[in-house]
N, C-alpha and C positions, 0 to 999 in steps of 0.2 A: 202863125202868129196873126191875127187880124186886128190884136187891141193897137191903137192909135197913142202918140204920145198926147200927154193931156195938157202939155202947155209947147210954147214955142221955145227953142235952145235959148240958156241965161235966164230963164223964167223960173228955172227948178232948181234946187239947191243941190249941193253936188250927191247928199246921203240920200234925196229922196230921188234922184236918177237912178243910183245903183239899186235902191229897194224897186222903183219901176221895172227895172229892167230884170232882176230877180225873180220878181214874181210874173212876169209874162213868161220867161222861160222856165221856170219851175211849174208853172202850170200845164204847160206843153207837153214838158218832159213827162210829169206825173200822169197826165189825160193821155198820153203815147200818142198825141199828136205829131211830137219829134219822137220817133220809134230809135230804139236802142241801136247805136251805133251810125247816129244821123250826124253829118259832119256840121259846125257853127261856125260860120262865116261871119268874124267881126266886122269887116267892112261893110258888107251886105247888110247886116244888122244894124249897124250905124245909121247908114243912108236911110233904110225903113223908119226908123225910131227918130231920125235927125238927132242926132246925139253924137258925141266926140266918143272915141273908142274907149278913153277910161274906165266911165262906169261901167261900160260892158265887160271889160276885163274883170273890175272887182265882183262885178256880180259873178262872173264866173268862178274867181277863187270860193267864193261863197259856197255856188253850186258843188264845186269840187269837193268842198269840206263836207259836204252832205251825201258824195257818191253819186251825183246824180250825173257829171260831166268828167271826163276823163282829158289830161293834155299830152298828147303823143309827144315822141322825142323830136320830132320835126316841129314841134310848138303849134302844130294845129290842135284844134277840141273837138271833140264827138261826144253825144249823148252817150253815157256809159252803159256796156253791155248789161244784160241780166243775166247771172252764171247760172243756167238751169243745172248744169252738171254739178255744181255742188250747193244744191239748193238746199239737201237734207242738212246740211251743216247748219243754213242759217234758221231752217225749220227748229232744229234741236235747240239754238242758242235763244230763239225768241220763245219757244215753248217755255224753257226753262225761267226766262223773265217773266212773261206773266205770272208764273208761279210764285218766284222770290218776291216782284215787289207787291205783288196783292198783297199777301200775308204780311209782309213786311208792314204795308199799309194797315192791317188790320191790327197790328200790335203798336203802332206806333204814332198813328194818326191824332188829329186833333180836329175840334170841332171846325178851325177855320179850314182845314185841309177838306173834310166833308163837304164844306161850303163850295168850296172849290172844285171837286170831281164833280157833285151836281149843277153846276154853273155848266161844267163843260159835257156834262150828260145830256142836259137841256138843248146846247146846241147841234150837239148829235141828232137827236132826235127829230129837232126841226129840219137838219138838212136831210133826213131822211124821208119826211114829209114832203119835202120840195124835192125830191129825186135828184140832188145836188151832189152829184158822184166827187166833186173836187173837195167842197165842204164837207161831206161825210167823212173822205178821207183827213183833211186837217182837223176836223172837231175829235174825229175817232184816236188820232195821234197826241191831241191835246189833253184828252180823256186819259189815257193810259200813262202820260208825262206826269200828269196831277196825281195819278197812284204813285207812281215811282218816288216822286217827290216826298210823298206823305210818308214814306219808307223809312225816311231818314239816312237813308245812305247813298252818296253822289256817287260812289264807283258804280254801284249796280245803276242807278237813275241814268249816269252817264252813259253806260253800255245801252242801257234799253233805250234810251232816245236815239243812239246810234241805229241799232236795228229797227226802230219805227222809222226812222227816216229814208233806211235803205229797203223798206218793205212798201213803201208806199205806192210802189208803182203794181208790185204783186196785187196788192190790196184794188188797185185801178183794176186788174183783171177778174179778181173776186166779185168787186159789185159790177161788173159787166156782167156775169155769167147770170144775174137775177136781172140784166136789162135797166140797172138802178132803182130797181123796186125792192128793196129789202123787204124780208118778212119783219113781223113784229119781233120775232123770236131774238133777233139782233139787239133790239133795244130790250127786251127781259133779261139777255143775258150779260149784259150792264149792270142793269136795277139789281141782278142776284148779286154780282161783284159789288155793289155798293152797300146793300143789306148785309153783307158777310164782315167789310170792313168797319160798317156802322157798329156792328154788335161784338166787335172785336173778336171775332170766332176765326182763329188761324187755320185751324184744319178746314173749314167750310169755304175760306178766301183761297187755300191752295189747291183745293179740290174743284172749285169753280174756276182758277184761272186755267188750271190744266185742261178742262172741258172746251172752256172758251177757246183755247190755243189749238184743240184737237180737230173742234168743227170747222175752225177757218183754214187749216192746214190739210184736213182729209177733203175738204171742197176745192182746194187748190191741186194737191195731187191729183186727184178724178181728172180735173182739166186738163192738166198735164198728159195724163195717160189715154186723153180721147184719141180715136182714129179718125182723124178730119180728110183722109184721103176720098178723092171723088173718084168713081168710076169712069173710065176712060175706052171709049169705043176703039178697037183699032180695026 
């Protein structure tokens, strides 16, 4: 965490302090600068950022709600582990939600929804051009969340948002496999989703949502299955 406090203690409002700490920790966790299982020392963090522990604790509560940190029984806090053993269950759930939210958006979207979806896609395309992984992750999440809202089912969109949040570190691994130089196809897949939603083509929206999920899941599964052992001379 090499970002410094934007102002001296007392000059930042309480809410701004919480957001400041939250954004620093969120980015370090998603970027895997803080690996899964890493301890988070509130005292050390408070000294480094020249802040009281109150905004730090509030930021940790927010991060815990997003599944990024875990409070242990002894009240210490660590970066949440990634449950690779149950990754298949996550993949099943997020694939279903890609399909459901995209097809519902095709059925119920408004012109205002389309404007929002296209704006978030423009953000994603800029992040891809800039090779900015954290911006890609954030704008990708916002793009799909906008599609979820367009479907007019808060239960589905709420679940989808939770899955998108929990999957951000997995997405970081996915982008890293391309050295953050994403092919044009990732932008084209989003554009195909938008086209199906705009045309109110529910069947196409479902099919494209499935294909989009399959492409990402397949790539991650391949990465997880790679044998990274190095030969050792004895």
